[in-house]
N, C-alpha and C positions, 0 to 999 in steps of 0.2 A: 498863251500857256501851252507848252509842248506836252499835253496830256497823253498818257499811255493808252493807246487804242487796243493793242494786242501784244502778246509775247509768244514767240514760238521757240521750240528747242529741238535739237536733233543730236543723234549720236554720230560722232566723227572719230577718226583715228589720230592719235598723237604720234610723235616722232619715233616712239618705240613700237608702234603698231598696235597699241592698246586703245580701247575706246575712251573717249572723253566727251564732254558736252560742249555744244555750241549753241548760243542763245541770240535771238534777234528781238529787240524791242522796237515796236512801231508806234509812232505818233501820227498825227494827221498828215504831215508833209514829209517826214524823214524817218530814218531807222538807224539803229546802231547794232552791230553784230560783234560779239566777243566769244572767244573760246578759252577753255580752262586748262592749264597745264597740270602735270602730276609729277611728284617727286619719287625717287627710289629710296634714298636715305632720308627718312622722315623722322622728325622729333616726336616723342611720345605725347607731347602737349599740343600738337597741331589739331586744327579743326578737322572733322571727319569727312573724308571723301566717300560718298555713297556709291557702293558697288552692288551689283545684282546677286552675285554668287551663282551657284549652279554650273552647268556644263558650258553654256553659251559663252564664247570668248574666254573660256577657262575661268569663269566667275568674275571677269573684269568688266562686264557690260555695265552701262549706265542708264538703262531704260527706266529704272525707278526714279532716277534724278530727272530725266526728261519728263516723265509723267508728273512729277511734283511741280515742275515749272508750269506745265500746261493746266493741271487740274487744281493746284493749290495756290501758286504764286500769282498766276495771271489774274484770277478773280480778285485777289487781294489788292493788286496794284492798278487795276484798270481805272482810268480817270485821274490818277495821281500825276502831278507834274514831274516828269523824269529828271528835271534839273534840281529837284529837291532831294538830293542824294541821301542825306542823313535820314530823311523821313522814309524813303523807299527802303533803305538798308535796315532801319530800325523796325519797320513793319515786318520784314522777313525774319529778323532775329526773334521778334516777339512771337510770331506765328510758329517758329520752330520750337522755341521754349526749352532748349537744352543747352548745356554748357559747351558743347563742341559741334553744334549744328548737325547732329546725327539724324534728326527726324526728317528734315527736308534735304539734307546733304549740303556740305559746304561747297561742293562743286556746282550744285544747282543754284544756290544763293549767289555765289560769286559770279557765275555767268550772267545772271540778271543784273547784278550790281554794276559790272563793267560795261554791259551793253547799255544800261541807262546813261552812264557817263558819256558814251560815244554818241548816243542819240541826242543828248543835251548839247554837246558841242556842235553837232551838225545843225541843230535847230537854231543855235545862236550864230552860225556862220563863222565859227572860229576853229582854230586847230585844237586838237585834243590836249596838247601840252599847255596851250593858253588857257583852256577851260580849267584844267587841274590847278593852274597857278592862281586861280581866283578863289580857291577854297580857303577858309579862315585858318586852317592848320598850317598852310604854306607861308613861310616867312621870308623867302628869298626870291629874287628874280629868276626867270628861266635861264638856265645855263647848260651848256654841253658837258656831260660828265666825263670823268676819267674812266677808261675802259679796262677791265680785267679780262683778258682773253685766256681761256682754258686750252692749253696746247698739249698737255700730257694727262691722261686719265688713269685713275686707279680706283681702289676701293669698290664700292657697289656700282660704279659707273663703267666698269671694265672687267673683262675676264683675264686678269693677270694677277701678279702677286704683289703689286705695289700697295702698301698699306694706306698711304694718303690718297685722297680722292681726286684732288685737282692740283696741278702745277700750272700757274698762270703767269703770263707776261703782262707788264703794265707800261706801255709806252707813255712817255711824258713830253711829247712834241706839242706843237702849238694848236693843232686842229684835229678833229676826228678824221678828216681826210688823210692827214699825215700819219696819224696813229694807226689807222686801218691798214695803210700801206706797209708800215713797219711790221705790224702783226702778221700780215700775209707773207711778207718776205721771210721773216723769221720762221714761220710755220713751214714753208716749203724748204727752207734750208735745213730745218730740223729733220724733216723727212729724209733728206739726202744723208744727213749725218747718222740717222738711225740705221739706214741701209748700209752705210759704210761700216759702222761699228758692230751691228748685230745681224746683218744679212738681210736679203730680200724676204718679204713675207712678214716683216716685223713692224709694219706700219698700219696695221688694222686700227680702226678708230673706236673709241668708246661712245657712250650715249650722248655726250656733248660735243663730239667731233674732234676731241683731242686724241693724239696717238696713244695706243695702248699696247706697247710691245710686250710679248710674253717673256722676253729675255731680260727685261728691265725689272730688277727685283728690289732695289734699294732706293730710298729717297735721295741719298748722296749721288747715286748714278744718274738719276733723273736731273738733279740740279747741275751736275757737271756738264752733261750733254746739252742742257738748255742754256747754260751760261756760254758755252762754246758757240752755239748757234747764234746767240745774240751778238757776240763779239765778231764772228765771221760775217754776219750780215751787215756789219758796220754801225751797230747801234750800242756799242759799249758806253756806259754811263748815260744812255738815253732811254733805257728800258730797264725797269725793275722787275722783281719776281714776287709773287704772292702764292700762298699755299692754303688750300682748304683741306684740313686733315680729316674732318668728319669722324672725330675720335670715338664717338659712341659706337661706331660700327666695328671697332677693333678692341673694345673694352669688355673684359669678362673676368669675373672672380677677382676684382680689384687690381687687375693687371692689364697692361696694354701690349698687344702683340704687334710690334713694329719691326719690319725687316727680319722676320722670323725669330725675333727675340722678345721675351716677356719682360716688360719694364714696369717698375712702380711709377706712380705719378711724379715722384721726386726725380727719378732717373729720366723720365720723359721730359720733364722741365729742363734738365741739364742738356738733353739732346737738342731740344729746340734752340736753346741759347747758343750751342755750338754751331748749328746750322746758320743762325742769324749772323754770327761773326764771320763765317766763311763765304757766305753768298749774299748778293744784294736783295735780301728779303725785306719787304716793307710792310707786309701784312700776313697774319695767320688767322684763319677762321676755324672755329671749333677745335681748339688744340686738346681739350679734355672732354670727358663725357658730359652729358647734358644736365647733370645735377651738381657738378663740381665747380660752383661759383668761386670758391677759394683759390683753386689752382689757376683758373683764368686770371684772377687778380694778381697772383704771384708772377705769372709770365708777363703780364702788362707792366708790372713794376720793374722787373729785372731787364726786360728787353727794350722797353721804350718804343717799340714799333706798334702799328695798329693791330688791335686784337678784336676780331669780329665775332659777334654772337649770332648763331643761326639756330641749331637745335637747342641751345641754351635759352634763347629768348623767343623763338617762334612767332615773331611779329605780334606778340601778346603783351599788352601794357602791364599786366600783373608780373609777368616774368621779367620784363624790361625794368620795372621798378625795383625788383629784387637785385638785378644785375647792377643797376646804378648804385644802390645802397652798398653792395659788396665791392664796388669799383672793379668789376670783372672785365669790362670791355671799354673800347673807345669807339666802336662802330657797330651799328645794327644792320644785319642783313634783312632786307625788307622783301618778303614774299607774300603777295596778296592772297595766294591760296592757302597759306598757313593759318590765316585768321578768318577769311571767308567773305569780307566785304571791303569795298574801297575806303569807306569812311573809317573803319577800324584800322586799316593799314595806315591811313593818314594820321590818325590819332597816335599810333605807335611811332611813326616818324617824328611827329611833333615832340613827343616825350623824349625821344633820343636826342633830338637837336637841342631842346631846351636844357638838357643835361651836359651839353658840350660835346656830345658824340657826333661822329659822321654817320651817314646813312648810305648803304650800298644797295641799290635796287637789284633784284636777282630774278633770273629765269628759273626753271626746273629742268631736271634731266629728261623728263617726258614733256616735250614742248609742242606747240602748234605754230602756225605761220603768223599768228596774231602779234602785232608789234606794240601792244598797249604799254609794256614796261619801258620802251624807249621814250614814249611821251611822258610816262610817269616820272622817270628819272629827270628829264629836262624840266617838266613842270614843277617838280619839287625843288629844283635847284640844289639837290643834295650832293652832287659832285662825283658820284661813283655808280657804276653799273657793271654787272657781269652777265653775259649771255652766251658763253661757250666759245668754241673755237671760231676762227675766221673762215669757216666752211660749213656746209650743210644748210639747206634753205631755211629751216626753222630758226637757225642761229643768225645767219647773215641777214635775214629779214629785219631783225632788230638793228643791226649795224647800218644797213642801208637806209633805214628810217632815220637814224641819227644823222646820216649825211644829208638827207632832205631837210631835216630840221635846222642843221647848221647853216644851210643856204638861206632858209627862211629868216633866221635870226640876223643874218648879215644884210638883209634888204633895208 
């Protein structure tokens, strides 16, 4: 039995230079280490990320979360079999005893939860994705997911005037190796096109590695230049486009401020439908604010493309159940740190899949080099993942891990 002997935690930095927590779970023979990401555009219903406040790190420190791991969680879980994931997660949830994990901190709880899974897979001598595939919530064989690469950033992920947060390319070639090549080639050609159209100095990048030109103001401008880059790279009809709007971030007083215009939800719905007709858009995430289940449903019905719930659903089964009832979405964005434990995330994925939805495993804008979500997407067999641009180490780490897994699955 891989009983937990000790758990340690430390404060590290994420990709935005903010503190986050890294946790290591030790058994007798092996250990597992996991680090926790952090979002910028966060839904109101997400589990609470515990921060220290005060002057240190401008209030963003996580020493309280680190202490909670060492002083409260470690004594709780010592001697427990780390492969009993639900038992470990449930014990932490019960010890916290709040509706959003605010006492121990969702970041503290999640770090331990993910590290337990890594230690368990090590103790069994199998790959992490293989271990995840053994969970009862998982219904499909391990498969390499379709990848959504964020190549143009806006919204809260960039210092520009683009309202929509992410413009993504979705290669549909036969392997992750080919799709990664296509994404990289389009990314570099897009950089040249941005230089040509808007001048040098316009290819600074946002939090997720996508370009964030300050002269690119409208969604249509982003889609035009992106479509051209795909075509010029030789991938016309081989690469689709997806958008993460993160609409809650530009919603105020019952209006949406898009491209410097204030739109009603009806006008915004019409605008989305126009974009879908003009460009090869296959997926839109969070098109309306996080409480407007009805408008999500109307876009799903009118457009017939994939409608992804993120702030709407926050990897929470109660929110997902409501979205299923209202027929708001066709895909769940799965972020483990939105809910705070691996088993709760898997329960959310199972509920979505049982309803006929797809599941897209997702990174956060403040990331670490941890590749857990690559194994999660493959182990779930859910078919989709997004982890940012094909650049920056915290993003490419996930894609390079998918390359490794693809080779392992071919053996």
